[in-house]
C-alpha positions as CSV (number, residue, x, y, z in Angstrom):
1,M,102.4,78.3,58.0
2,A,104.8,75.5,59.0
3,V,105.2,72.2,57.3
4,T,106.9,69.4,59.1
5,V,108.0,66.0,57.6
6,P,110.4,63.4,58.7
7,A,114.0,64.5,57.9
8,W,115.6,62.6,55.0
9,L,118.8,61.1,56.7
10,P,117.3,59.9,60.0
11,E,114.3,58.4,58.1
12,Q,116.5,56.6,55.6
13,V,118.3,54.9,58.5
14,C,115.0,53.7,59.9
15,W,113.7,52.5,56.6
16,R,116.9,50.5,56.0
17,L,116.8,49.0,59.5
18,S,113.2,47.8,59.3
19,D,110.5,47.2,56.8
20,E,108.1,47.1,59.7
21,Y,108.7,50.8,60.4
22,H,107.1,52.4,57.3
23,A,104.1,52.0,54.9
24,P,102.9,50.0,53.2
25,F,104.1,47.4,55.8
26,V,102.6,49.3,58.7
27,E,99.3,51.1,58.7
28,G,99.8,54.8,59.3
29,G,103.5,54.6,58.7
30,H,105.4,57.1,56.7
31,V,104.8,56.8,53.0
32,R,107.6,59.0,51.5
33,I,110.8,60.6,52.5
34,Y,111.5,64.1,51.2
35,R,114.6,66.2,51.1
36,A,114.3,69.9,52.0
37,A,114.5,71.0,48.4
38,D,111.6,68.6,47.5
39,V,109.4,70.1,50.3
40,R,110.2,73.6,49.2
41,G,109.4,72.8,45.5
42,R,106.1,71.3,46.5
43,M,105.3,74.3,48.6
44,R,106.0,76.6,45.7
45,R,103.8,74.6,43.4
46,A,101.0,74.8,46.0
47,G,101.2,78.6,45.8
48,V,103.1,79.4,49.0
49,T,106.5,81.0,49.4
50,P,108.9,78.9,51.5
51,G,111.1,80.7,54.0
52,A,113.3,79.6,56.9
53,S,113.7,76.0,57.8
54,H,115.3,73.9,60.6
55,R,115.6,70.4,61.9
56,A,114.4,69.4,65.3
57,H,114.3,66.4,67.6
58,A,117.8,65.0,67.2
59,L,117.6,63.0,70.4
60,H,114.7,61.1,68.9
61,S,116.6,59.8,65.9
62,P,118.7,57.3,67.9
63,Y,115.6,56.2,69.8
64,W,113.9,55.3,66.5
65,W,117.0,53.6,65.1
66,L,117.1,51.5,68.2
67,R,113.5,50.6,67.9
68,C,113.9,49.7,64.2
69,A,117.0,47.6,65.1
70,V,115.1,45.5,67.7
71,G,111.7,45.6,66.0
72,P,109.5,48.8,65.9
73,T,106.7,47.1,67.9
74,N,109.1,45.7,70.5
75,D,108.2,48.3,73.2
76,D,109.2,46.1,76.0
77,H,112.9,45.8,75.0
78,R,115.0,47.0,77.9
79,A,117.0,49.5,75.9
80,V,114.0,50.9,74.2
81,A,112.1,51.4,77.5
82,A,115.2,53.0,79.1
83,Y,115.7,55.4,76.1
84,R,111.9,56.2,76.1
85,K,112.2,57.3,79.8
86,V,115.1,59.6,78.9
87,L,113.1,61.2,76.1
88,E,110.0,61.6,78.3
89,W,112.1,63.2,81.0
90,D,113.7,65.5,78.3
91,I,110.3,66.5,76.9
92,M,108.7,67.2,80.3
93,K,111.7,68.9,82.0
94,A,113.7,70.3,79.1
95,P,116.9,70.1,81.2
96,R,119.9,72.2,80.2
97,V,122.1,69.0,80.0
98,T,120.2,67.9,76.9
99,R,119.5,71.3,75.3
100,W,123.0,71.9,74.0
101,P,123.6,68.4,72.6
102,E,120.2,68.5,70.8
103,A,120.8,71.9,69.4
104,A,124.3,70.9,68.2
105,L,122.9,67.6,66.6
106,N,119.7,69.0,65.1
107,P,121.2,70.2,61.8
108,V,122.4,66.7,61.0
109,L,120.4,64.2,63.1
110,G,117.1,66.2,63.6
111,K,114.3,63.7,63.1
112,S,111.9,66.4,61.8
113,L,112.3,68.9,59.0
114,V,110.3,72.1,59.6
115,V,109.8,74.6,56.7
116,Y,108.0,77.8,57.2
117,A,106.1,79.5,54.4
118,R,103.9,82.5,53.6
119,K,101.0,82.9,51.2
120,P,102.0,85.6,48.7
121,P,99.9,88.8,48.7
122,A,97.0,88.7,46.3
């Protein structure tokens, strides 16, 4: 199985920039922020064995920081709209020009933490 949660550092920045970004201030917003060790511990207590992990979506972190800085619901802000177009292009086309920067930045700025696990044999 794979468990994915918002990565601690990028999420901390969002929470510090705007109370309107996270729960309880916004319905459906993130409720907690976990470090990788916390996720692994919770997985062990749930009866699965954590394995490899990685961070992903580094190019998304600055987008969310920008949104939090101008107001998370301010979709019409010129800079937010422009960055969103870049992200949509990146997602749809996966151009080489964005692959290496994202890969290089993922370990530090990846917006998502992904931890893989296996259920131990019975």
